[in-house]
Backbone as CSV, one residue per row, in Angstrom:
resi,resn,N_x,N_y,N_z,CA_x,CA_y,CA_z,C_x,C_y,C_z
1,MET,36.284,62.878,-10.493,36.800,62.268,-11.477,37.088,63.320,-12.570
2,PRO,38.011,63.307,-13.451,38.106,64.298,-14.711,37.496,63.688,-15.736
3,SER,36.945,64.283,-16.765,36.214,63.744,-17.845,37.346,62.900,-18.875
4,LYS,36.594,62.073,-19.609,37.373,61.536,-20.274,38.083,61.876,-21.410
5,GLU,37.958,63.095,-21.665,38.252,64.164,-22.767,39.486,64.706,-22.015
6,LEU,39.421,65.130,-20.864,40.500,65.623,-20.388,41.614,64.751,-20.120
7,VAL,41.359,63.630,-19.566,42.354,62.359,-19.518,42.974,61.940,-20.832
8,ALA,42.393,62.136,-21.610,42.830,61.908,-23.104,43.712,62.939,-23.620
9,ALA,43.184,63.999,-23.350,43.977,65.232,-23.874,45.238,65.379,-22.902
10,SER,45.195,65.119,-21.674,46.409,65.252,-21.059,47.267,63.984,-20.949
11,ALA,46.802,62.857,-21.422,47.780,61.722,-21.202,49.177,61.806,-21.645
12,ARG,49.142,62.239,-22.960,50.542,62.448,-23.652,51.779,63.329,-22.861
13,PRO,51.330,64.606,-22.530,52.249,65.229,-21.771,52.375,64.732,-20.232
14,VAL,51.389,64.261,-19.508,51.761,63.465,-18.328,52.593,62.509,-18.361
15,ILE,52.376,61.484,-19.395,53.339,60.392,-19.558,54.777,60.957,-19.649
16,LEU,54.883,61.884,-20.744,56.235,62.616,-20.906,56.774,62.965,-19.764
17,ALA,55.972,63.683,-19.111,56.332,64.348,-17.824,57.320,63.573,-16.754
18,ILE,56.456,62.171,-16.591,56.688,61.200,-15.589,58.174,60.605,-16.137
19,LEU,58.191,60.120,-17.576,59.487,59.717,-17.895,60.443,60.602,-18.195
20,ALA,60.444,61.967,-18.201,61.242,62.954,-18.014,61.936,62.786,-16.533
21,ARG,61.026,62.562,-15.485,61.913,62.116,-14.232,62.880,60.900,-14.203
22,GLY,62.721,60.047,-15.355,63.337,58.758,-15.244,62.757,57.595,-15.658
23,GLU,63.453,56.565,-16.149,62.692,55.405,-16.633,61.716,54.723,-15.867
24,SER,60.530,54.246,-16.312,59.611,53.533,-15.572,58.733,52.591,-16.383
25,TYR,57.835,51.840,-15.726,57.083,50.805,-16.334,55.483,51.065,-15.970
26,GLY,54.609,50.443,-16.873,53.159,50.881,-17.026,52.536,50.883,-15.698
27,TYR,52.894,49.871,-14.689,51.939,49.649,-13.786,52.536,51.053,-12.536
28,ALA,53.776,51.165,-12.675,54.711,52.311,-11.870,53.862,53.664,-12.382
29,ILE,53.669,54.041,-13.730,53.150,54.994,-14.099,51.824,55.245,-13.710
30,ILE,50.902,54.193,-13.788,49.379,54.310,-13.336,49.630,54.683,-11.694
31,GLN,50.471,54.232,-11.087,50.578,54.627,-9.550,50.998,56.072,-9.203
32,GLU,52.045,56.278,-10.054,52.437,57.760,-10.136,51.280,58.723,-10.267
33,VAL,50.671,58.517,-11.419,49.408,59.281,-11.668,48.408,59.290,-10.664
34,ARG,48.239,58.328,-10.017,47.189,58.143,-8.986,47.603,59.008,-7.795
35,HIS,48.912,58.864,-7.371,49.498,59.900,-6.287,49.729,61.140,-6.446
36,LEU,50.009,61.680,-7.686,50.326,62.832,-8.192,48.914,63.677,-8.111
37,SER,47.924,62.886,-8.217,46.330,63.592,-8.435,45.663,63.483,-7.084
38,GLY,46.371,62.911,-6.164,45.799,62.587,-4.816,44.608,61.547,-5.158
39,GLY,44.762,60.747,-5.893,43.946,59.549,-6.059,42.528,60.008,-6.849
40,GLU,42.487,61.175,-7.367,41.582,61.633,-8.291,41.246,61.076,-9.656
41,TRP,42.283,60.722,-10.388,42.597,60.066,-11.592,43.122,58.613,-11.403
42,GLU,41.977,57.734,-11.920,42.476,56.402,-12.074,42.580,55.950,-13.328
43,TRP,43.927,55.898,-13.842,44.218,55.263,-15.117,44.116,53.924,-15.063
44,THR,43.819,53.323,-16.403,43.910,51.967,-16.515,45.013,51.415,-17.493
45,GLU,45.138,50.215,-17.452,46.102,49.637,-18.368,45.544,49.810,-19.878
46,GLY,44.302,49.780,-19.924,43.592,49.835,-21.452,43.821,51.237,-21.985
47,MET,43.927,52.260,-21.085,44.153,53.360,-21.380,45.533,54.179,-21.702
48,LEU,46.537,53.492,-20.911,47.775,53.653,-20.541,48.501,53.306,-21.812
49,TYR,48.389,51.885,-22.047,49.293,51.104,-23.231,49.258,51.673,-24.550
50,PRO,47.837,51.933,-25.141,47.803,52.532,-26.581,48.637,53.871,-26.429
51,VAL,48.617,54.697,-25.476,49.413,55.968,-25.562,51.134,55.613,-25.601
52,LEU,51.182,54.728,-24.695,52.761,54.365,-24.481,53.235,53.895,-25.950
53,HIS,52.409,52.911,-26.482,52.789,52.520,-27.851,52.643,53.340,-28.913
54,ARG,51.945,54.445,-28.946,51.905,55.523,-29.911,53.127,56.491,-29.797
55,LEU,53.524,56.898,-28.620,54.732,57.620,-28.023,56.025,56.692,-28.877
56,GLN,55.934,55.631,-28.682,57.054,54.773,-28.944,57.273,54.682,-30.617
57,ARG,55.951,54.619,-31.142,55.780,54.821,-32.681,56.347,56.149,-33.205
58,GLU,55.927,57.002,-32.442,56.421,58.155,-32.766,57.940,58.833,-32.662
59,GLY,58.645,57.815,-32.038,59.970,58.142,-31.608,60.182,59.041,-30.295
60,LEU,59.334,59.184,-29.561,59.498,59.902,-28.506,59.926,59.251,-27.253
61,ILE,59.788,57.951,-27.032,60.005,57.179,-26.043,60.784,55.802,-26.490
62,GLN,61.502,55.299,-25.796,61.802,53.883,-26.110,61.623,52.811,-25.081
63,SER,61.585,51.434,-25.284,61.409,50.668,-24.216,62.535,49.437,-24.179
64,ARG,62.638,48.863,-23.153,63.466,47.791,-23.054,62.839,46.629,-21.911
65,TRP,63.037,45.445,-22.249,62.608,44.533,-21.370,63.639,44.238,-19.955
66,VAL,63.050,44.177,-18.845,64.072,43.886,-17.752,63.321,42.753,-16.809
67,ALA,64.203,41.912,-16.252,63.655,40.901,-15.469,63.355,41.561,-14.060
68,SER,62.294,41.258,-13.518,61.890,42.004,-12.117,62.508,41.066,-11.229
69,PRO,62.557,41.478,-9.925,62.994,40.750,-8.663,62.060,39.396,-8.583
70,GLN,60.619,39.525,-8.745,59.765,38.535,-8.883,59.831,37.565,-9.969
71,GLY,60.589,37.821,-10.947,60.853,36.978,-12.195,60.347,37.151,-13.304
72,ARG,59.245,38.018,-13.292,58.235,38.394,-14.473,59.201,39.590,-15.192
73,ARG,59.185,39.396,-16.311,59.843,40.802,-17.026,58.843,42.069,-17.023
74,ARG,59.408,43.032,-17.047,58.769,44.404,-17.322,59.280,44.843,-18.194
75,ARG,58.432,45.714,-19.108,58.883,46.868,-20.198,59.054,48.122,-19.432
76,TYR,60.131,48.514,-19.645,60.503,49.962,-18.984,60.575,50.862,-19.999
77,TYR,60.242,52.137,-19.929,60.119,52.927,-20.969,60.971,54.271,-20.545
78,ARG,61.652,54.925,-21.389,62.351,56.059,-21.048,62.208,57.063,-22.235
79,LEU,62.415,58.348,-21.690,62.274,59.445,-22.741,63.391,59.475,-23.678
80,ARG,63.113,59.851,-24.999,64.417,59.986,-25.957,64.482,61.593,-26.018
81,GLN,65.407,61.929,-26.768,65.805,63.480,-27.211,64.529,64.014,-27.746
82,ASP,63.890,63.413,-28.895,62.819,64.002,-29.370,61.437,64.306,-28.502
83,GLY,61.427,63.108,-27.482,60.539,63.436,-26.446,60.689,64.580,-25.460
84,SER,61.875,64.708,-25.133,61.985,65.847,-24.107,61.719,67.227,-24.945
85,ARG,62.018,67.293,-26.452,61.275,68.477,-27.130,59.934,68.420,-27.275
86,ALA,59.393,67.411,-27.201,58.026,67.284,-27.514,57.233,67.737,-26.215
87,LEU,57.791,67.217,-24.940,57.425,67.670,-23.486,57.468,68.867,-23.331
88,LYS,58.545,69.686,-23.933,58.767,71.468,-23.614,57.698,72.033,-24.490
89,GLU,57.246,71.555,-25.746,56.446,72.292,-26.506,54.888,71.897,-26.038
90,GLU,54.595,70.764,-25.568,53.422,70.526,-24.817,53.299,71.291,-23.756
91,SER,54.193,71.086,-22.857,54.213,71.861,-21.633,53.611,73.433,-21.831
92,ARG,54.318,74.069,-22.853,54.229,75.382,-23.089,52.580,75.642,-23.751
93,GLN,52.208,74.534,-24.259,50.873,74.900,-24.699,49.787,74.644,-23.738
94,TRP,50.236,73.656,-22.711,49.275,73.433,-21.549,49.316,74.752,-20.423
95,MET,50.455,75.415,-20.411,50.868,76.491,-19.695,49.826,77.533,-20.193
96,LEU,49.733,77.774,-21.383,49.207,78.759,-22.164,47.642,78.689,-22.004
97,ALA,47.068,77.502,-21.983,45.656,77.338,-21.828,45.112,77.551,-20.511
98,ASN,46.198,77.014,-19.496,45.833,77.359,-18.154,45.901,78.609,-17.842
99,SER,46.675,79.550,-18.290,46.665,81.008,-18.060,45.584,81.493,-18.687
100,MET,45.154,81.227,-19.809,44.025,81.779,-20.324,42.714,81.484,-19.383
101,LEU,42.541,80.367,-19.218,41.411,79.976,-18.357,41.507,80.784,-16.964
102,ALA,42.748,80.805,-16.500,42.704,81.336,-15.069,42.117,82.855,-15.239
103,ARG,42.881,83.467,-16.448,42.348,84.904,-16.628,40.707,84.893,-16.672
104,LEU,40.449,84.190,-17.695,39.014,84.059,-17.853,38.147,83.873,-16.439
105,LEU,38.682,83.022,-15.522,37.638,82.772,-14.284,37.918,83.630,-13.078
106,GLU,38.887,84.695,-13.296,39.018,85.852,-12.488,37.758,86.733,-12.142
107,PRO,37.601,86.874,-10.973,36.306,87.891,-10.929,36.607,89.218,-11.290
108,LYS,35.752,89.707,-11.906,35.640,90.997,-12.736,35.329,92.112,-11.666
109,PRO,35.948,93.260,-11.478,35.465,94.222,-10.600,34.425,94.811,-10.862
110,CYS,33.593,95.210,-9.881,32.326,95.618,-10.154,32.429,96.940,-10.639
111,SER,31.784,97.366,-11.608,31.810,99.040,-12.069,30.360,99.601,-11.833
112,THR,30.461,100.583,-10.991,29.240,101.234,-10.501,29.260,102.680,-10.929
């Protein structure tokens, strides 16, 4: 399982990236994270919904209520244009951090 700090730091770009693939609702996002991580990451509603609400307040995503086939309404979220821009920038930052870490962890050649 990843640390709480890693989950918190990555939640924003992960959610934005999932919504860049198309509209989704909370439980489906949780399932997608579980699937993408090979079961290593177990998000909860208590972790997900505050982030979704914050992204919505920031104007990066929007939501709408839709009746499900089972009769219950679901709130579907989708990426807005500002969300696409935010995802692009956050992806750039994560790729830079990943690249730096990969270089730091490369074995150093032995000097004799």
